[in-house]
All heavy atoms as TSV, in Angstrom:
chain	resi	resn	atom	element	x	y	z
A	1	MET	N	N	233.079	45.039	137.086
A	1	MET	CA	C	232.234	44.792	135.949
A	1	MET	C	C	232.668	45.708	134.708
A	1	MET	O	O	232.593	45.318	133.572
A	1	MET	CB	C	230.772	45.019	136.312
A	1	MET	CG	C	229.778	44.601	135.396
A	1	MET	SD	S	229.825	42.816	135.200
A	1	MET	CE	C	228.380	42.584	134.281
A	2	LEU	N	N	232.971	46.921	135.079
A	2	LEU	CA	C	233.307	47.957	134.089
A	2	LEU	C	C	234.536	47.622	133.401
A	2	LEU	O	O	234.710	47.776	132.177
A	2	LEU	CB	C	233.404	49.303	134.747
A	2	LEU	CG	C	233.720	50.479	133.778
A	2	LEU	CD1	C	232.546	50.709	132.778
A	2	LEU	CD2	C	233.876	51.856	134.530
A	3	GLN	N	N	235.483	47.073	134.213
A	3	GLN	CA	C	236.841	46.606	133.556
A	3	GLN	C	C	236.638	45.450	132.604
A	3	GLN	O	O	237.296	45.481	131.471
A	3	GLN	CB	C	237.824	46.176	134.665
A	3	GLN	CG	C	238.280	47.371	135.551
A	3	GLN	CD	C	239.125	46.950	136.735
A	3	GLN	OE1	O	239.096	45.781	137.128
A	3	GLN	NE2	N	239.969	47.809	137.228
A	4	ILE	N	N	235.682	44.475	132.952
A	4	ILE	CA	C	235.497	43.404	132.004
A	4	ILE	C	C	234.906	43.856	130.701
A	4	ILE	O	O	235.296	43.446	129.628
A	4	ILE	CB	C	234.548	42.357	132.648
A	4	ILE	CG1	C	235.237	41.751	133.821
A	4	ILE	CG2	C	234.132	41.307	131.794
A	4	ILE	CD1	C	234.278	40.935	134.698
A	5	ARG	N	N	233.999	44.883	130.791
A	5	ARG	CA	C	233.303	45.352	129.547
A	5	ARG	C	C	234.310	46.093	128.766
A	5	ARG	O	O	234.309	45.892	127.577
A	5	ARG	CB	C	232.269	46.271	130.024
A	5	ARG	CG	C	231.347	46.801	128.735
A	5	ARG	CD	C	230.244	47.723	129.190
A	5	ARG	NE	N	229.315	46.892	129.967
A	5	ARG	CZ	C	228.518	47.369	130.907
A	5	ARG	NH1	N	228.556	48.663	131.297
A	5	ARG	NH2	N	227.664	46.642	131.516
A	6	GLU	N	N	235.253	46.905	129.290
A	6	GLU	CA	C	236.264	47.612	128.696
A	6	GLU	C	C	237.182	46.581	127.878
A	6	GLU	O	O	237.465	46.847	126.756
A	6	GLU	CB	C	237.015	48.457	129.523
A	6	GLU	CG	C	236.273	49.681	130.033
A	6	GLU	CD	C	237.069	50.515	131.095
A	6	GLU	OE1	O	238.206	50.128	131.434
A	6	GLU	OE2	O	236.573	51.455	131.490
A	7	VAL	N	N	237.546	45.542	128.572
A	7	VAL	CA	C	238.426	44.586	127.980
A	7	VAL	C	C	237.732	43.731	126.707
A	7	VAL	O	O	238.320	43.653	125.743
A	7	VAL	CB	C	238.891	43.433	128.964
A	7	VAL	CG1	C	239.581	42.318	128.270
A	7	VAL	CG2	C	239.818	44.097	130.014
A	8	ILE	N	N	236.459	43.516	126.919
A	8	ILE	CA	C	235.752	42.815	125.851
A	8	ILE	C	C	235.586	43.709	124.683
A	8	ILE	O	O	235.769	43.464	123.516
A	8	ILE	CB	C	234.417	42.365	126.373
A	8	ILE	CG1	C	234.655	41.167	127.280
A	8	ILE	CG2	C	233.427	41.927	125.197
A	8	ILE	CD1	C	233.427	40.712	128.050
A	9	ASP	N	N	235.218	45.089	124.916
A	9	ASP	CA	C	235.014	45.961	123.895
A	9	ASP	C	C	236.295	46.298	123.101
A	9	ASP	O	O	236.308	46.455	121.920
A	9	ASP	CB	C	234.463	47.327	124.408
A	9	ASP	CG	C	232.996	47.146	124.793
A	9	ASP	OD1	O	232.362	46.202	124.286
A	9	ASP	OD2	O	232.479	48.013	125.597
A	10	ARG	N	N	237.428	46.256	123.761
A	10	ARG	CA	C	238.767	46.667	123.286
A	10	ARG	C	C	239.366	45.497	122.478
A	10	ARG	O	O	239.921	45.644	121.378
A	10	ARG	CB	C	239.688	47.093	124.338
A	10	ARG	CG	C	241.049	47.505	123.818
A	10	ARG	CD	C	241.945	47.943	124.873
A	10	ARG	NE	N	242.273	46.790	125.789
A	10	ARG	CZ	C	242.130	46.824	127.062
A	10	ARG	NH1	N	241.762	47.884	127.778
A	10	ARG	NH2	N	242.519	45.737	127.814
A	11	ASP	N	N	239.256	44.181	123.021
A	11	ASP	CA	C	240.040	43.119	122.381
A	11	ASP	C	C	239.129	42.079	121.570
A	11	ASP	O	O	239.715	41.279	120.930
A	11	ASP	CB	C	240.575	42.351	123.594
A	11	ASP	CG	C	241.655	43.177	124.362
A	11	ASP	OD1	O	242.167	44.183	123.808
A	11	ASP	OD2	O	241.898	42.820	125.549
A	12	TYR	N	N	237.932	42.188	121.634
A	12	TYR	CA	C	237.017	41.177	121.022
A	12	TYR	C	C	235.922	41.953	120.088
A	12	TYR	O	O	235.512	42.993	120.497
A	12	TYR	CB	C	236.328	40.329	121.952
A	12	TYR	CG	C	237.190	39.473	122.786
A	12	TYR	CD1	C	237.608	39.877	124.155
A	12	TYR	CD2	C	237.825	38.368	122.295
A	12	TYR	CE1	C	238.465	39.187	124.836
A	12	TYR	CE2	C	238.732	37.624	123.102
A	12	TYR	CZ	C	239.015	38.095	124.381
A	12	TYR	OH	O	239.977	37.236	125.114
A	13	MET	N	N	235.577	41.176	119.042
A	13	MET	CA	C	234.483	41.616	118.263
A	13	MET	C	C	233.176	40.960	118.663
A	13	MET	O	O	233.094	39.683	118.747
A	13	MET	CB	C	234.727	41.326	116.800
A	13	MET	CG	C	233.787	41.947	115.813
A	13	MET	SD	S	234.209	41.645	114.128
A	13	MET	CE	C	235.916	42.214	113.962
A	14	VAL	N	N	232.200	41.755	118.936
A	14	VAL	CA	C	230.893	41.115	119.546
A	14	VAL	C	C	229.742	41.699	118.944
A	14	VAL	O	O	229.774	42.707	118.186
A	14	VAL	CB	C	230.913	41.447	121.082
A	14	VAL	CG1	C	231.873	40.636	121.779
A	14	VAL	CG2	C	230.844	42.842	121.373
A	15	GLU	N	N	228.634	41.020	119.031
A	15	GLU	CA	C	227.210	41.353	118.624
A	15	GLU	C	C	227.232	41.818	117.193
A	15	GLU	O	O	227.508	41.059	116.322
A	15	GLU	CB	C	226.688	42.428	119.589
A	15	GLU	CG	C	226.531	41.923	120.953
A	15	GLU	CD	C	225.673	42.782	121.752
A	15	GLU	OE1	O	224.833	43.604	121.209
A	15	GLU	OE2	O	225.789	42.649	123.055
A	16	GLY	N	N	226.772	43.037	116.952
A	16	GLY	CA	C	226.564	43.445	115.548
A	16	GLY	C	C	227.695	43.386	114.658
A	16	GLY	O	O	227.640	43.038	113.459
A	17	ASP	N	N	228.886	43.822	115.231
A	17	ASP	CA	C	230.058	43.792	114.327
A	17	ASP	C	C	230.456	42.430	113.909
A	17	ASP	O	O	230.814	42.269	112.757
A	17	ASP	CB	C	231.221	44.457	115.091
A	17	ASP	CG	C	231.044	45.897	115.376
A	17	ASP	OD1	O	230.322	46.471	114.632
A	17	ASP	OD2	O	231.596	46.441	116.421
A	18	LEU	N	N	230.280	41.524	114.883
A	18	LEU	CA	C	230.597	40.137	114.658
A	18	LEU	C	C	229.668	39.534	113.541
A	18	LEU	O	O	230.064	38.882	112.590
A	18	LEU	CB	C	230.531	39.255	115.843
A	18	LEU	CG	C	230.938	37.790	115.718
A	18	LEU	CD1	C	232.449	37.670	115.189
A	18	LEU	CD2	C	230.805	37.125	117.056
A	19	ARG	N	N	228.365	39.821	113.740
A	19	ARG	CA	C	227.347	39.339	112.709
A	19	ARG	C	C	227.644	39.970	111.322
A	19	ARG	O	O	227.504	39.246	110.327
A	19	ARG	CB	C	225.931	39.791	113.034
A	19	ARG	CG	C	225.410	38.813	114.146
A	19	ARG	CD	C	223.887	39.091	114.233
A	19	ARG	NE	N	223.417	38.614	115.549
A	19	ARG	CZ	C	223.296	39.445	116.614
A	19	ARG	NH1	N	223.392	40.666	116.564
A	19	ARG	NH2	N	222.909	38.941	117.799
A	20	ARG	N	N	228.000	41.212	111.275
A	20	ARG	CA	C	228.236	41.924	110.036
A	20	ARG	C	C	229.457	41.275	109.301
A	20	ARG	O	O	229.402	40.986	108.149
A	20	ARG	CB	C	228.452	43.390	110.217
A	20	ARG	CG	C	228.471	44.208	109.032
A	20	ARG	CD	C	228.778	45.735	109.280
A	20	ARG	NE	N	227.795	46.230	110.272
A	20	ARG	CZ	C	228.141	46.749	111.508
A	20	ARG	NH1	N	229.384	46.659	111.877
A	20	ARG	NH2	N	227.241	47.148	112.265
A	21	GLU	N	N	230.481	41.082	110.141
A	21	GLU	CA	C	231.820	40.449	109.480
A	21	GLU	C	C	231.462	39.074	108.979
A	21	GLU	O	O	231.879	38.650	107.883
A	21	GLU	CB	C	232.957	40.496	110.498
A	21	GLU	CG	C	234.134	39.897	109.824
A	21	GLU	CD	C	235.439	40.016	110.682
A	21	GLU	OE1	O	235.341	40.779	111.682
A	21	GLU	OE2	O	236.313	39.224	110.406
A	22	THR	N	N	230.717	38.225	109.803
A	22	THR	CA	C	230.460	36.846	109.386
A	22	THR	C	C	229.569	36.952	108.059
A	22	THR	O	O	229.813	36.153	107.155
A	22	THR	CB	C	229.702	36.133	110.458
A	22	THR	OG1	O	230.374	36.283	111.652
A	22	THR	CG2	C	229.397	34.722	110.064
A	23	GLY	N	N	228.617	37.704	108.037
A	23	GLY	CA	C	227.782	37.870	106.797
A	23	GLY	C	C	228.602	38.299	105.649
A	23	GLY	O	O	228.262	37.873	104.469
A	24	MET	N	N	229.423	39.232	105.767
A	24	MET	CA	C	230.347	39.713	104.657
A	24	MET	C	C	231.266	38.594	104.201
A	24	MET	O	O	231.598	38.471	103.105
A	24	MET	CB	C	231.096	40.925	105.132
A	24	MET	CG	C	230.168	42.134	105.272
A	24	MET	SD	S	231.015	43.671	105.735
A	24	MET	CE	C	232.079	43.969	104.363
A	25	ASN	N	N	231.774	37.818	105.111
A	25	ASN	CA	C	232.636	36.585	104.696
A	25	ASN	C	C	231.812	35.680	103.917
A	25	ASN	O	O	232.335	35.157	102.903
A	25	ASN	CB	C	233.240	35.945	105.999
A	25	ASN	CG	C	234.203	36.835	106.682
A	25	ASN	OD1	O	234.791	37.738	106.068
A	25	ASN	ND2	N	234.484	36.554	107.820
A	26	ILE	N	N	230.541	35.372	104.348
A	26	ILE	CA	C	229.749	34.405	103.567
A	26	ILE	C	C	229.434	34.951	102.136
A	26	ILE	O	O	229.500	34.348	101.205
A	26	ILE	CB	C	228.505	34.060	104.336
A	26	ILE	CG1	C	228.934	33.157	105.601
A	26	ILE	CG2	C	227.511	33.262	103.499
A	26	ILE	CD1	C	227.691	33.002	106.543
A	27	LYS	N	N	229.148	36.308	102.109
A	27	LYS	CA	C	228.785	36.915	100.842
A	27	LYS	C	C	229.945	36.954	99.980
A	27	LYS	O	O	229.795	36.686	98.726
A	27	LYS	CB	C	228.343	38.425	101.109
A	27	LYS	CG	C	227.835	39.093	99.908
A	27	LYS	CD	C	227.291	40.380	100.164
A	27	LYS	CE	C	226.717	41.292	99.067
A	27	LYS	NZ	N	227.391	41.051	97.837
A	28	ARG	N	N	231.136	37.115	100.442
A	28	ARG	CA	C	232.350	37.109	99.712
A	28	ARG	C	C	232.596	35.676	99.088
A	28	ARG	O	O	232.911	35.626	97.905
A	28	ARG	CB	C	233.605	37.429	100.527
A	28	ARG	CG	C	234.922	37.428	99.836
A	28	ARG	CD	C	236.099	37.746	100.852
A	28	ARG	NE	N	236.020	36.994	102.004
A	28	ARG	CZ	C	236.557	35.746	102.110
A	28	ARG	NH1	N	237.255	35.221	101.055
A	28	ARG	NH2	N	236.511	35.258	103.220
A	29	LEU	N	N	232.451	34.636	99.861
A	29	LEU	CA	C	232.477	33.273	99.333
A	29	LEU	C	C	231.490	33.098	98.180
A	29	LEU	O	O	231.816	32.430	97.200
A	29	LEU	CB	C	232.290	32.293	100.561
A	29	LEU	CG	C	233.394	32.220	101.532
A	29	LEU	CD1	C	232.888	31.339	102.614
A	29	LEU	CD2	C	234.605	31.672	100.966
A	30	MET	N	N	230.289	33.554	98.352
A	30	MET	CA	C	229.222	33.320	97.355
A	30	MET	C	C	229.599	34.099	96.045
A	30	MET	O	O	229.369	33.732	94.975
A	30	MET	CB	C	227.778	33.731	97.943
A	30	MET	CG	C	227.368	32.766	98.975
A	30	MET	SD	S	225.799	33.181	99.841
A	30	MET	CE	C	225.117	34.366	99.020
A	31	ASP	N	N	230.139	35.373	96.245
A	31	ASP	CA	C	230.477	36.170	95.094
A	31	ASP	C	C	231.600	35.538	94.369
A	31	ASP	O	O	231.689	35.636	93.060
A	31	ASP	CB	C	230.762	37.553	95.444
A	31	ASP	CG	C	229.710	38.390	95.925
A	31	ASP	OD1	O	228.513	37.992	95.639
A	31	ASP	OD2	O	229.869	39.437	96.645
A	32	LEU	N	N	232.553	34.816	95.073
A	32	LEU	CA	C	233.676	34.209	94.457
A	32	LEU	C	C	233.170	32.977	93.548
A	32	LEU	O	O	233.850	32.611	92.600
A	32	LEU	CB	C	234.729	33.792	95.390
A	32	LEU	CG	C	235.523	34.884	96.080
A	32	LEU	CD1	C	236.437	34.257	97.068
A	32	LEU	CD2	C	236.414	35.438	94.906
A	33	GLY	N	N	232.106	32.381	94.037
A	33	GLY	CA	C	231.630	31.232	93.292
A	33	GLY	C	C	232.408	29.980	93.705
A	33	GLY	O	O	232.397	28.956	93.019
A	34	CYS	N	N	233.065	30.015	94.828
A	34	CYS	CA	C	233.873	28.797	95.299
A	34	CYS	C	C	232.920	27.735	95.897
A	34	CYS	O	O	231.756	28.008	96.049
A	34	CYS	CB	C	234.893	29.203	96.326
A	34	CYS	SG	S	234.200	29.879	97.901
A	35	TYR	N	N	233.420	26.563	96.103
A	35	TYR	CA	C	232.554	25.529	96.665
A	35	TYR	C	C	231.813	25.830	97.782
A	35	TYR	O	O	230.638	25.613	97.897
A	35	TYR	CB	C	233.430	24.309	96.722
A	35	TYR	CG	C	232.753	23.035	97.365
A	35	TYR	CD1	C	232.037	22.288	96.484
A	35	TYR	CD2	C	232.765	22.733	98.690
A	35	TYR	CE1	C	231.337	21.100	96.853
A	35	TYR	CE2	C	232.059	21.516	99.092
A	35	TYR	CZ	C	231.424	20.855	98.174
A	35	TYR	OH	O	230.708	19.820	98.718
A	36	ARG	N	N	232.449	26.407	98.771
A	36	ARG	CA	C	231.855	26.795	100.007
A	36	ARG	C	C	230.686	27.846	99.830
A	36	ARG	O	O	229.581	27.819	100.463
A	36	ARG	CB	C	232.799	27.321	101.103
A	36	ARG	CG	C	233.618	26.195	101.710
A	36	ARG	CD	C	234.775	26.676	102.525
A	36	ARG	NE	N	234.284	27.618	103.584
A	36	ARG	CZ	C	235.072	28.529	104.194
A	36	ARG	NH1	N	236.300	28.632	103.838
A	36	ARG	NH2	N	234.530	29.302	105.116
A	37	GLY	N	N	231.012	28.792	98.942
A	37	GLY	CA	C	229.974	29.768	98.578
A	37	GLY	C	C	228.776	29.203	97.949
A	37	GLY	O	O	227.660	29.603	98.310
A	38	LEU	N	N	228.962	28.160	97.028
A	38	LEU	CA	C	227.904	27.598	96.366
A	38	LEU	C	C	227.008	26.716	97.488
A	38	LEU	O	O	225.800	26.627	97.284
A	38	LEU	CB	C	228.373	26.599	95.337
A	38	LEU	CG	C	229.023	27.227	94.171
A	38	LEU	CD1	C	229.631	26.282	93.067
A	38	LEU	CD2	C	228.094	28.283	93.439
A	39	ARG	N	N	227.718	26.104	98.434
A	39	ARG	CA	C	226.957	25.311	99.356
A	39	ARG	C	C	226.114	26.249	100.177
A	39	ARG	O	O	225.028	26.024	100.599
A	39	ARG	CB	C	227.928	24.546	100.288
A	39	ARG	CG	C	228.838	23.551	99.560
A	39	ARG	CD	C	228.090	22.455	98.896
A	39	ARG	NE	N	227.700	21.501	99.930
A	39	ARG	CZ	C	227.124	20.307	99.736
A	39	ARG	NH1	N	226.911	20.026	98.407
A	39	ARG	NH2	N	226.846	19.536	100.668
A	40	HIS	N	N	226.662	27.559	100.557
A	40	HIS	CA	C	225.907	28.481	101.280
A	40	HIS	C	C	224.691	28.889	100.470
A	40	HIS	O	O	223.549	29.083	100.969
A	40	HIS	CB	C	226.744	29.583	101.663
A	40	HIS	CG	C	227.556	29.509	102.873
A	40	HIS	ND1	N	226.906	29.593	104.164
A	40	HIS	CD2	C	228.863	29.436	103.110
A	40	HIS	CE1	C	227.810	29.455	105.120
A	40	HIS	NE2	N	229.022	29.388	104.426
A	41	ARG	N	N	224.903	29.208	99.177
A	41	ARG	CA	C	223.839	29.608	98.302
A	41	ARG	C	C	222.713	28.589	98.230
A	41	ARG	O	O	221.550	28.986	98.263
A	41	ARG	CB	C	224.392	29.921	96.943
A	41	ARG	CG	C	223.525	30.680	96.057
A	41	ARG	CD	C	224.043	30.954	94.747
A	41	ARG	NE	N	225.185	31.799	94.888
A	41	ARG	CZ	C	226.149	31.897	93.928
A	41	ARG	NH1	N	226.085	31.269	92.811
A	41	ARG	NH2	N	227.240	32.719	94.182
A	42	ARG	N	N	223.046	27.410	98.157
A	42	ARG	CA	C	221.958	26.320	98.057
A	42	ARG	C	C	221.462	25.853	99.407
A	42	ARG	O	O	220.496	25.075	99.430
A	42	ARG	CB	C	222.596	25.053	97.366
A	42	ARG	CG	C	222.901	25.424	95.915
A	42	ARG	CD	C	223.531	24.189	95.190
A	42	ARG	NE	N	223.927	24.577	93.859
A	42	ARG	CZ	C	224.778	24.033	93.110
A	42	ARG	NH1	N	225.479	22.866	93.654
A	42	ARG	NH2	N	225.188	24.396	92.018
A	43	GLY	N	N	222.046	26.390	100.577
A	43	GLY	CA	C	221.401	25.992	101.789
A	43	GLY	C	C	221.861	24.641	102.221
A	43	GLY	O	O	221.161	23.988	103.005
A	44	LEU	N	N	222.874	24.033	101.771
A	44	LEU	CA	C	223.443	22.719	102.026
A	44	LEU	C	C	224.569	22.796	103.092
A	44	LEU	O	O	225.148	23.900	103.353
A	44	LEU	CB	C	223.989	22.123	100.840
A	44	LEU	CG	C	222.966	21.797	99.738
A	44	LEU	CD1	C	223.579	21.358	98.419
A	44	LEU	CD2	C	221.978	20.686	100.201
A	45	PRO	N	N	224.854	21.661	103.717
A	45	PRO	CA	C	226.001	21.800	104.755
A	45	PRO	C	C	227.200	22.109	104.035
A	45	PRO	O	O	227.577	21.632	103.049
A	45	PRO	CB	C	226.014	20.299	105.271
A	45	PRO	CG	C	224.681	19.675	104.904
A	45	PRO	CD	C	224.168	20.385	103.734
A	46	VAL	N	N	228.016	23.062	104.560
A	46	VAL	CA	C	229.217	23.585	104.000
A	46	VAL	C	C	230.356	22.756	104.248
A	46	VAL	O	O	231.211	22.546	103.357
A	46	VAL	CB	C	229.446	25.044	104.454
A	46	VAL	CG1	C	230.688	25.599	103.983
A	46	VAL	CG2	C	228.302	25.987	104.166
A	47	ARG	N	N	230.548	22.214	105.426
A	47	ARG	CA	C	231.771	21.507	105.760
A	47	ARG	C	C	231.637	19.918	105.511
A	47	ARG	O	O	232.550	19.186	105.936
A	47	ARG	CB	C	232.156	21.756	107.208
A	47	ARG	CG	C	232.392	23.208	107.404
A	47	ARG	CD	C	232.855	23.364	108.956
A	47	ARG	NE	N	233.146	24.845	109.209
A	47	ARG	CZ	C	233.762	25.288	110.159
A	47	ARG	NH1	N	234.226	24.425	111.007
A	47	ARG	NH2	N	234.043	26.599	110.252
A	48	VAL	N	N	230.626	19.505	104.840
A	48	VAL	CA	C	230.471	18.128	104.666
A	48	VAL	C	C	230.767	17.786	103.163
A	48	VAL	O	O	230.170	18.380	102.307
A	48	VAL	CB	C	229.077	17.609	105.146
A	48	VAL	CG1	C	228.875	16.087	104.951
A	48	VAL	CG2	C	228.844	18.018	106.607
A	49	SER	N	N	231.528	16.771	102.878
A	49	SER	CA	C	231.832	16.508	101.556
A	49	SER	C	C	230.677	15.758	100.833
A	49	SER	O	O	230.368	16.123	99.717
A	49	SER	CB	C	233.161	15.603	101.374
A	49	SER	OG	O	232.888	14.510	102.140
A	50	ALA	N	N	229.985	14.831	101.585
A	50	ALA	CA	C	228.919	14.166	100.893
A	50	ALA	C	C	227.785	14.018	102.078
A	50	ALA	O	O	228.145	13.455	103.089
A	50	ALA	CB	C	229.263	12.822	100.270
A	51	PRO	N	N	226.715	14.485	101.885
A	51	PRO	CA	C	225.618	14.403	102.930
A	51	PRO	C	C	225.181	12.913	103.120
A	51	PRO	O	O	224.744	12.318	102.135
A	51	PRO	CB	C	224.499	15.285	102.432
A	51	PRO	CG	C	224.777	15.518	101.039
A	51	PRO	CD	C	226.142	15.262	100.683
A	52	THR	N	N	225.264	12.561	104.341
A	52	THR	CA	C	224.789	11.266	104.639
A	52	THR	C	C	223.409	11.308	105.017
A	52	THR	O	O	222.879	12.429	105.176
A	52	THR	CB	C	225.600	10.621	105.802
A	52	THR	OG1	O	225.419	11.582	106.928
A	52	THR	CG2	C	227.153	10.450	105.477
A	53	PRO	N	N	222.603	10.276	105.194
A	53	PRO	CA	C	221.170	10.369	105.449
A	53	PRO	C	C	220.790	11.221	106.568
A	53	PRO	O	O	219.861	11.982	106.634
A	53	PRO	CB	C	220.753	8.964	105.645
A	53	PRO	CG	C	221.629	8.121	104.817
A	53	PRO	CD	C	222.932	8.854	104.891
A	54	MET	N	N	221.687	11.218	107.661
A	54	MET	CA	C	221.367	12.086	108.896
A	54	MET	C	C	221.530	13.529	108.522
A	54	MET	O	O	221.002	14.419	109.054
A	54	MET	CB	C	222.183	11.685	110.035
A	54	MET	CG	C	221.790	10.314	110.562
A	54	MET	SD	S	220.117	10.289	111.156
A	54	MET	CE	C	220.298	11.287	112.596
A	55	ARG	N	N	222.531	13.791	107.713
A	55	ARG	CA	C	222.899	15.210	107.380
A	55	ARG	C	C	222.051	15.808	106.362
A	55	ARG	O	O	222.082	17.017	106.205
A	55	ARG	CB	C	224.330	15.223	106.924
A	55	ARG	CG	C	225.369	14.797	108.111
A	55	ARG	CD	C	226.726	15.181	107.743
A	55	ARG	NE	N	227.665	14.839	108.871
A	55	ARG	CZ	C	228.583	13.982	108.792
A	55	ARG	NH1	N	228.991	13.527	107.708
A	55	ARG	NH2	N	229.264	13.706	109.957
A	56	VAL	N	N	221.246	15.030	105.584
A	56	VAL	CA	C	220.406	15.601	104.632
A	56	VAL	C	C	219.373	16.569	105.345
A	56	VAL	O	O	218.956	17.377	104.727
A	56	VAL	CB	C	219.665	14.472	103.847
A	56	VAL	CG1	C	218.588	15.023	102.998
A	56	VAL	CG2	C	220.748	13.656	103.016
A	57	ARG	N	N	219.055	16.215	106.530
A	57	ARG	CA	C	218.118	16.964	107.315
A	57	ARG	C	C	218.644	18.457	107.579
A	57	ARG	O	O	217.916	19.214	107.932
A	57	ARG	CB	C	217.803	16.398	108.539
A	57	ARG	CG	C	217.008	15.036	108.357
A	57	ARG	CD	C	216.658	14.444	109.705
A	57	ARG	NE	N	216.186	13.067	109.551
A	57	ARG	CZ	C	216.474	12.098	110.327
A	57	ARG	NH1	N	217.190	12.318	111.476
A	57	ARG	NH2	N	216.000	10.897	110.130
A	58	ALA	N	N	219.947	18.661	107.394
A	58	ALA	CA	C	220.528	19.918	107.687
A	58	ALA	C	C	220.137	20.895	106.579
A	58	ALA	O	O	220.452	22.074	106.750
A	58	ALA	CB	C	221.968	19.830	107.790
A	59	ARG	N	N	219.504	20.583	105.496
A	59	ARG	CA	C	219.077	21.400	104.476
A	59	ARG	C	C	218.058	22.479	105.001
A	59	ARG	O	O	217.280	22.143	105.908
A	59	ARG	CB	C	218.427	20.757	103.319
A	59	ARG	CG	C	219.397	19.902	102.595
A	59	ARG	CD	C	218.759	19.215	101.391
A	59	ARG	NE	N	219.680	18.204	100.772
A	59	ARG	CZ	C	219.382	17.535	99.636
A	59	ARG	NH1	N	218.156	17.906	99.025
A	59	ARG	NH2	N	220.177	16.691	99.174
A	60	VAL	N	N	218.041	23.666	104.372
A	60	VAL	CA	C	217.096	24.544	104.743
A	60	VAL	C	C	215.672	24.160	104.300
A	60	VAL	O	O	215.527	23.521	103.195
A	60	VAL	CB	C	217.438	25.959	104.067
A	60	VAL	CG1	C	216.415	26.958	104.375
A	60	VAL	CG2	C	218.817	26.333	104.558
A	61	ARG	N	N	214.725	24.359	105.119
A	61	ARG	CA	C	213.327	23.967	104.772
A	61	ARG	C	C	212.940	24.658	103.470
A	61	ARG	O	O	213.243	25.752	103.222
A	61	ARG	CB	C	212.312	24.306	105.809
A	61	ARG	CG	C	212.622	23.463	107.223
A	61	ARG	CD	C	211.536	23.832	108.140
A	61	ARG	NE	N	211.876	22.929	109.249
A	61	ARG	CZ	C	210.979	23.019	110.261
A	61	ARG	NH1	N	209.966	23.664	110.383
A	61	ARG	NH2	N	211.321	22.266	111.344
A	62	PRO	N	N	212.161	23.963	102.580
A	62	PRO	CA	C	211.783	24.592	101.401
A	62	PRO	C	C	210.895	25.801	101.646
A	62	PRO	O	O	210.091	25.760	102.660
A	62	PRO	CB	C	210.914	23.478	100.622
A	62	PRO	CG	C	210.792	22.357	101.549
A	62	PRO	CD	C	211.744	22.586	102.733
A	63	LYS	N	N	211.010	26.834	100.797
A	63	LYS	CA	C	210.198	28.133	101.114
A	63	LYS	C	C	208.762	27.779	100.742
A	63	LYS	O	O	208.454	27.140	99.735
A	63	LYS	CB	C	210.726	29.138	100.213
A	63	LYS	CG	C	212.064	29.487	100.634
A	63	LYS	CD	C	212.651	30.685	99.800
A	63	LYS	CE	C	214.070	31.067	100.221
A	63	LYS	NZ	N	214.767	32.122	99.391
A	64	SER	N	N	207.851	28.367	101.523
A	64	SER	CA	C	206.507	28.020	101.246
A	64	SER	C	C	205.903	28.877	100.075
A	64	SER	O	O	206.396	29.896	99.803
A	64	SER	CB	C	205.559	28.439	102.556
A	64	SER	OG	O	205.851	29.756	102.784
A	65	ILE	N	N	205.016	28.291	99.374
A	65	ILE	CA	C	204.362	28.946	98.238
A	65	ILE	C	C	202.981	29.376	98.662
A	65	ILE	O	O	202.201	28.641	99.353
A	65	ILE	CB	C	204.234	27.885	97.151
A	65	ILE	CG1	C	205.684	27.417	96.702
A	65	ILE	CG2	C	203.620	28.525	95.957
A	65	ILE	CD1	C	205.561	26.213	95.756
A	66	ALA	N	N	202.715	30.614	98.358
A	66	ALA	CA	C	201.409	31.257	98.734
A	66	ALA	C	C	200.212	30.462	98.142
A	66	ALA	O	O	200.249	30.219	96.950
A	66	ALA	CB	C	201.332	32.667	98.295
A	67	GLY	N	N	199.322	30.093	98.932
A	67	GLY	CA	C	198.079	29.514	98.456
A	67	GLY	C	C	198.238	27.992	98.289
A	67	GLY	O	O	197.272	27.461	97.761
A	68	LYS	N	N	199.236	27.482	98.572
A	68	LYS	CA	C	199.420	25.972	98.402
A	68	LYS	C	C	199.107	25.276	99.678
A	68	LYS	O	O	199.799	25.571	100.704
A	68	LYS	CB	C	200.817	25.645	97.771
A	68	LYS	CG	C	200.947	24.226	97.545
A	68	LYS	CD	C	202.385	23.854	97.030
A	68	LYS	CE	C	202.491	22.449	96.755
A	68	LYS	NZ	N	203.839	22.027	96.407
A	69	LYS	N	N	198.328	24.243	99.669
A	69	LYS	CA	C	198.068	23.494	100.872
A	69	LYS	C	C	198.656	21.976	100.601
A	69	LYS	O	O	198.753	21.557	99.467
A	69	LYS	CB	C	196.654	23.315	101.054
A	69	LYS	CG	C	196.002	24.632	101.492
A	69	LYS	CD	C	194.537	24.357	101.881
A	69	LYS	CE	C	194.010	25.792	102.556
A	69	LYS	NZ	N	192.657	25.559	103.024
A	70	LYS	N	N	198.969	21.329	101.638
A	70	LYS	CA	C	199.539	20.010	101.550
A	70	LYS	C	C	198.418	18.952	101.145
A	70	LYS	O	O	197.321	19.056	101.330
A	70	LYS	CB	C	200.067	19.508	102.921
A	70	LYS	CG	C	201.344	20.193	103.101
A	70	LYS	CD	C	202.030	19.620	104.375
A	70	LYS	CE	C	203.314	20.239	104.571
A	70	LYS	NZ	N	204.111	19.635	105.784
């Protein structure tokens, strides 16, 4: 078990480091203002050229407004 942990720690990026790098990559795309960065910023699907009716559901839910009822 100890050997497996050593190999993973030495050869792979895991947990916090992986999340940090992924977040920084997304932030870099958004700062550049490229197409993928804009899709991330708007909460739309990044890898889809045109959202089809099924993919429209992939949007982020609208943020709730305080004091507003349906």
